[in-house]
Jmol script that loads the backbone (N, CA, C; Angstrom):
load data "model"
ATOM      1  N   MET A   1       0.832  -1.188   0.000  1.00  0.00           N
ATOM      2  CA  MET A   1       0.000   0.000   0.000  1.00  0.00           C
ATOM      3  C   MET A   1       0.877   1.252   0.000  1.00  0.00           C
ATOM      4  N   SER A   2       0.395   2.269  -0.620  1.00  0.00           N
ATOM      5  CA  SER A   2       1.171   3.507  -0.673  1.00  0.00           C
ATOM      6  C   SER A   2       0.764   4.437   0.467  1.00  0.00           C
ATOM      7  N   GLN A   3       1.686   5.273   0.852  1.00  0.00           N
ATOM      8  CA  GLN A   3       1.445   6.256   1.903  1.00  0.00           C
ATOM      9  C   GLN A   3       0.665   7.431   1.315  1.00  0.00           C
ATOM     10  N   PRO A   4      -0.136   8.131   2.130  1.00  0.00           N
ATOM     11  CA  PRO A   4      -0.830   9.316   1.621  1.00  0.00           C
ATOM     12  C   PRO A   4       0.170  10.428   1.315  1.00  0.00           C
ATOM     13  N   VAL A   5      -0.164  11.236   0.327  1.00  0.00           N
ATOM     14  CA  VAL A   5       0.692  12.359  -0.048  1.00  0.00           C
ATOM     15  C   VAL A   5       0.344  13.544   0.845  1.00  0.00           C
ATOM     16  N   THR A   6       1.357  14.092   1.522  1.00  0.00           N
ATOM     17  CA  THR A   6       1.177  15.245   2.398  1.00  0.00           C
ATOM     18  C   THR A   6       2.164  16.332   1.998  1.00  0.00           C
ATOM     19  N   ALA A   7       2.120  17.445   2.698  1.00  0.00           N
ATOM     20  CA  ALA A   7       3.065  18.534   2.439  1.00  0.00           C
ATOM     21  C   ALA A   7       4.500  18.105   2.732  1.00  0.00           C
ATOM     22  N   ALA A   8       4.675  17.074   3.540  1.00  0.00           N
ATOM     23  CA  ALA A   8       6.015  16.596   3.890  1.00  0.00           C
ATOM     24  C   ALA A   8       6.542  15.544   2.913  1.00  0.00           C
ATOM     25  N   THR A   9       5.730  15.134   1.943  1.00  0.00           N
ATOM     26  CA  THR A   9       6.134  14.109   0.984  1.00  0.00           C
ATOM     27  C   THR A   9       7.142  14.674  -0.007  1.00  0.00           C
ATOM     28  N   TYR A  10       8.246  13.985  -0.187  1.00  0.00           N
ATOM     29  CA  TYR A  10       9.246  14.385  -1.176  1.00  0.00           C
ATOM     30  C   TYR A  10       8.773  13.980  -2.569  1.00  0.00           C
ATOM     31  N   VAL A  11       9.073  14.807  -3.552  1.00  0.00           N
ATOM     32  CA  VAL A  11       8.690  14.497  -4.930  1.00  0.00           C
ATOM     33  C   VAL A  11       9.283  13.160  -5.346  1.00  0.00           C
ATOM     34  N   ARG A  12      10.507  12.886  -4.917  1.00  0.00           N
ATOM     35  CA  ARG A  12      11.158  11.627  -5.301  1.00  0.00           C
ATOM     36  C   ARG A  12      10.431  10.405  -4.741  1.00  0.00           C
ATOM     37  N   SER A  13       9.519  10.609  -3.771  1.00  0.00           N
ATOM     38  CA  SER A  13       8.786   9.503  -3.171  1.00  0.00           C
ATOM     39  C   SER A  13       7.432   9.257  -3.828  1.00  0.00           C
ATOM     40  N   LEU A  14       7.062  10.085  -4.791  1.00  0.00           N
ATOM     41  CA  LEU A  14       5.761   9.941  -5.439  1.00  0.00           C
ATOM     42  C   LEU A  14       5.748   8.744  -6.379  1.00  0.00           C
ATOM     43  N   ARG A  15       4.563   8.153  -6.518  1.00  0.00           N
ATOM     44  CA  ARG A  15       4.390   7.068  -7.481  1.00  0.00           C
ATOM     45  C   ARG A  15       4.530   7.623  -8.892  1.00  0.00           C
ATOM     46  N   TYR A  16       4.820   6.741  -9.827  1.00  0.00           N
ATOM     47  CA  TYR A  16       5.030   7.151 -11.214  1.00  0.00           C
ATOM     48  C   TYR A  16       3.822   7.914 -11.767  1.00  0.00           C
ATOM     49  N   GLY A  17       2.621   7.429 -11.501  1.00  0.00           N
ATOM     50  CA  GLY A  17       1.420   8.088 -12.014  1.00  0.00           C
ATOM     51  C   GLY A  17       1.279   9.513 -11.499  1.00  0.00           C
ATOM     52  N   LEU A  18       1.588   9.729 -10.235  1.00  0.00           N
ATOM     53  CA  LEU A  18       1.519  11.079  -9.679  1.00  0.00           C
ATOM     54  C   LEU A  18       2.619  11.969 -10.245  1.00  0.00           C
ATOM     55  N   LEU A  19       3.784  11.390 -10.485  1.00  0.00           N
ATOM     56  CA  LEU A  19       4.859  12.162 -11.116  1.00  0.00           C
ATOM     57  C   LEU A  19       4.444  12.625 -12.509  1.00  0.00           C
ATOM     58  N   ARG A  20       3.782  11.753 -13.256  1.00  0.00           N
ATOM     59  CA  ARG A  20       3.309  12.121 -14.596  1.00  0.00           C
ATOM     60  C   ARG A  20       2.270  13.233 -14.507  1.00  0.00           C
ATOM     61  N   GLN A  21       1.348  13.145 -13.544  1.00  0.00           N
ATOM     62  CA  GLN A  21       0.343  14.196 -13.371  1.00  0.00           C
ATOM     63  C   GLN A  21       1.008  15.516 -13.028  1.00  0.00           C
ATOM     64  N   LEU A  22       1.995  15.487 -12.153  1.00  0.00           N
ATOM     65  CA  LEU A  22       2.715  16.701 -11.787  1.00  0.00           C
ATOM     66  C   LEU A  22       3.439  17.274 -12.999  1.00  0.00           C
ATOM     67  N   ALA A  23       4.086  16.424 -13.769  1.00  0.00           N
ATOM     68  CA  ALA A  23       4.795  16.877 -14.969  1.00  0.00           C
ATOM     69  C   ALA A  23       3.830  17.492 -15.979  1.00  0.00           C
ATOM     70  N   ASP A  24       2.653  16.899 -16.133  1.00  0.00           N
ATOM     71  CA  ASP A  24       1.655  17.443 -17.057  1.00  0.00           C
ATOM     72  C   ASP A  24       1.107  18.770 -16.559  1.00  0.00           C
ATOM     73  N   PHE A  25       1.018  18.923 -15.244  1.00  0.00           N
ATOM     74  CA  PHE A  25       0.481  20.145 -14.649  1.00  0.00           C
ATOM     75  C   PHE A  25       1.427  21.325 -14.838  1.00  0.00           C
ATOM     76  N   LEU A  26       2.716  21.066 -14.694  1.00  0.00           N
ATOM     77  CA  LEU A  26       3.707  22.138 -14.791  1.00  0.00           C
ATOM     78  C   LEU A  26       3.977  22.494 -16.245  1.00  0.00           C
ATOM     79  N   ASP A  27       4.022  23.769 -16.527  1.00  0.00           N
ATOM     80  CA  ASP A  27       4.405  24.246 -17.851  1.00  0.00           C
ATOM     81  C   ASP A  27       5.884  23.938 -18.026  1.00  0.00           C
ATOM     82  N   PRO A  28       6.262  23.182 -19.049  1.00  0.00           N
ATOM     83  CA  PRO A  28       7.667  22.813 -19.179  1.00  0.00           C
ATOM     84  C   PRO A  28       8.605  24.006 -19.370  1.00  0.00           C
ATOM     85  N   GLN A  29       8.087  25.144 -19.756  1.00  0.00           N
ATOM     86  CA  GLN A  29       8.935  26.309 -19.981  1.00  0.00           C
ATOM     87  C   GLN A  29       9.224  27.072 -18.689  1.00  0.00           C
ATOM     88  N   GLU A  30       8.213  27.343 -17.888  1.00  0.00           N
ATOM     89  CA  GLU A  30       8.382  28.210 -16.718  1.00  0.00           C
ATOM     90  C   GLU A  30       7.795  27.655 -15.428  1.00  0.00           C
ATOM     91  N   GLY A  31       6.931  26.667 -15.500  1.00  0.00           N
ATOM     92  CA  GLY A  31       6.259  26.159 -14.312  1.00  0.00           C
ATOM     93  C   GLY A  31       7.198  25.621 -13.255  1.00  0.00           C
ATOM     94  N   TRP A  32       8.270  24.979 -13.683  1.00  0.00           N
ATOM     95  CA  TRP A  32       9.210  24.423 -12.713  1.00  0.00           C
ATOM     96  C   TRP A  32       9.871  25.527 -11.901  1.00  0.00           C
ATOM     97  N   LYS A  33      10.020  26.714 -12.494  1.00  0.00           N
ATOM     98  CA  LYS A  33      10.635  27.826 -11.773  1.00  0.00           C
ATOM     99  C   LYS A  33       9.727  28.304 -10.642  1.00  0.00           C
ATOM    100  N   ARG A  34       8.421  28.371 -10.902  1.00  0.00           N
ATOM    101  CA  ARG A  34       7.475  28.774  -9.854  1.00  0.00           C
ATOM    102  C   ARG A  34       7.448  27.738  -8.736  1.00  0.00           C
ATOM    103  N   LEU A  35       7.494  26.466  -9.116  1.00  0.00           N
ATOM    104  CA  LEU A  35       7.507  25.403  -8.117  1.00  0.00           C
ATOM    105  C   LEU A  35       8.773  25.476  -7.268  1.00  0.00           C
ATOM    106  N   ALA A  36       9.927  25.622  -7.897  1.00  0.00           N
ATOM    107  CA  ALA A  36      11.192  25.699  -7.159  1.00  0.00           C
ATOM    108  C   ALA A  36      11.212  26.902  -6.221  1.00  0.00           C
ATOM    109  N   ALA A  37      10.641  28.014  -6.644  1.00  0.00           N
ATOM    110  CA  ALA A  37      10.610  29.217  -5.809  1.00  0.00           C
ATOM    111  C   ALA A  37       9.718  29.026  -4.588  1.00  0.00           C
ATOM    112  N   ALA A  38       8.729  28.141  -4.678  1.00  0.00           N
ATOM    113  CA  ALA A  38       7.796  27.924  -3.573  1.00  0.00           C
ATOM    114  C   ALA A  38       8.312  26.916  -2.546  1.00  0.00           C
ATOM    115  N   ILE A  39       9.358  26.184  -2.852  1.00  0.00           N
ATOM    116  CA  ILE A  39       9.888  25.159  -1.944  1.00  0.00           C
ATOM    117  C   ILE A  39      10.724  25.826  -0.858  1.00  0.00           C
ATOM    118  N   THR A  40      10.418  25.479   0.395  1.00  0.00           N
ATOM    119  CA  THR A  40      11.155  26.032   1.528  1.00  0.00           C
ATOM    120  C   THR A  40      11.821  24.909   2.317  1.00  0.00           C
ATOM    121  N   ASP A  41      12.821  25.284   3.105  1.00  0.00           N
ATOM    122  CA  ASP A  41      13.462  24.320   3.991  1.00  0.00           C
ATOM    123  C   ASP A  41      12.699  24.321   5.322  1.00  0.00           C
ATOM    124  N   PRO A  42      13.066  23.454   6.264  1.00  0.00           N
ATOM    125  CA  PRO A  42      12.337  23.394   7.535  1.00  0.00           C
ATOM    126  C   PRO A  42      12.299  24.720   8.303  1.00  0.00           C
ATOM    127  N   ALA A  43      13.276  25.590   8.092  1.00  0.00           N
ATOM    128  CA  ALA A  43      13.306  26.885   8.781  1.00  0.00           C
ATOM    129  C   ALA A  43      12.417  27.922   8.101  1.00  0.00           C
ATOM    130  N   GLY A  44      11.845  27.572   6.951  1.00  0.00           N
ATOM    131  CA  GLY A  44      10.977  28.498   6.241  1.00  0.00           C
ATOM    132  C   GLY A  44      11.685  29.349   5.206  1.00  0.00           C
ATOM    133  N   GLU A  45      12.999  29.151   5.063  1.00  0.00           N
ATOM    134  CA  GLU A  45      13.778  29.887   4.061  1.00  0.00           C
ATOM    135  C   GLU A  45      13.603  29.218   2.699  1.00  0.00           C
ATOM    136  N   SER A  46      13.788  29.981   1.643  1.00  0.00           N
ATOM    137  CA  SER A  46      13.718  29.413   0.299  1.00  0.00           C
ATOM    138  C   SER A  46      14.802  28.356   0.129  1.00  0.00           C
ATOM    139  N   ARG A  47      14.419  27.203  -0.382  1.00  0.00           N
ATOM    140  CA  ARG A  47      15.388  26.110  -0.579  1.00  0.00           C
ATOM    141  C   ARG A  47      16.332  26.432  -1.727  1.00  0.00           C
ATOM    142  N   TYR A  48      15.821  27.097  -2.757  1.00  0.00           N
ATOM    143  CA  TYR A  48      16.614  27.423  -3.938  1.00  0.00           C
ATOM    144  C   TYR A  48      16.702  28.933  -4.091  1.00  0.00           C
ATOM    145  N   SER A  49      17.902  29.429  -4.344  1.00  0.00           N
ATOM    146  CA  SER A  49      18.093  30.864  -4.558  1.00  0.00           C
ATOM    147  C   SER A  49      17.685  31.221  -5.985  1.00  0.00           C
ATOM    148  N   GLN A  50      17.556  32.513  -6.241  1.00  0.00           N
ATOM    149  CA  GLN A  50      17.243  32.954  -7.598  1.00  0.00           C
ATOM    150  C   GLN A  50      18.360  32.549  -8.561  1.00  0.00           C
ATOM    151  N   ALA A  51      19.591  32.513  -8.073  1.00  0.00           N
ATOM    152  CA  ALA A  51      20.708  32.080  -8.922  1.00  0.00           C
ATOM    153  C   ALA A  51      20.545  30.617  -9.328  1.00  0.00           C
ATOM    154  N   HIS A  52      20.107  29.767  -8.387  1.00  0.00           N
ATOM    155  CA  HIS A  52      19.858  28.365  -8.715  1.00  0.00           C
ATOM    156  C   HIS A  52      18.770  28.257  -9.773  1.00  0.00           C
ATOM    157  N   ILE A  53      17.706  29.001  -9.574  1.00  0.00           N
ATOM    158  CA  ILE A  53      16.569  28.922 -10.488  1.00  0.00           C
ATOM    159  C   ILE A  53      16.949  29.452 -11.867  1.00  0.00           C
ATOM    160  N   ARG A  54      17.669  30.572 -11.907  1.00  0.00           N
ATOM    161  CA  ARG A  54      18.086  31.129 -13.206  1.00  0.00           C
ATOM    162  C   ARG A  54      18.993  30.170 -13.960  1.00  0.00           C
ATOM    163  N   SER A  55      19.870  29.487 -13.236  1.00  0.00           N
ATOM    164  CA  SER A  55      20.813  28.590 -13.907  1.00  0.00           C
ATOM    165  C   SER A  55      20.173  27.258 -14.273  1.00  0.00           C
ATOM    166  N   GLY A  56      19.089  26.902 -13.588  1.00  0.00           N
ATOM    167  CA  GLY A  56      18.434  25.635 -13.865  1.00  0.00           C
ATOM    168  C   GLY A  56      19.199  24.433 -13.362  1.00  0.00           C
ATOM    169  N   VAL A  57      20.172  24.669 -12.502  1.00  0.00           N
ATOM    170  CA  VAL A  57      21.000  23.590 -11.976  1.00  0.00           C
ATOM    171  C   VAL A  57      20.395  23.087 -10.675  1.00  0.00           C
ATOM    172  N   ALA A  58      20.269  21.769 -10.565  1.00  0.00           N
ATOM    173  CA  ALA A  58      19.737  21.174  -9.345  1.00  0.00           C
ATOM    174  C   ALA A  58      20.761  21.281  -8.224  1.00  0.00           C
ATOM    175  N   VAL A  59      20.257  21.480  -7.019  1.00  0.00           N
ATOM    176  CA  VAL A  59      21.112  21.538  -5.835  1.00  0.00           C
ATOM    177  C   VAL A  59      20.940  20.229  -5.086  1.00  0.00           C
ATOM    178  N   PRO A  60      22.039  19.544  -4.755  1.00  0.00           N
ATOM    179  CA  PRO A  60      21.918  18.259  -4.041  1.00  0.00           C
ATOM    180  C   PRO A  60      21.348  18.431  -2.656  1.00  0.00           C
TER     181      PRO A  60
END
end "model"
wireframe off; spacefill off
backbone 0.3
color backbone group
């Protein structure tokens, strides 16, 4: 059985079908940038800086 999806669920933990729905929902040109800008760390700070988003490089 799969776990329910919550705000604490990591994208990497989503089932394939949900990943496809998320990919279809996001505009491949700019949607990922809005999503990345909305992601915060546990302290509430932005997880990705504007430099990360502009460069399109993933941060480990």
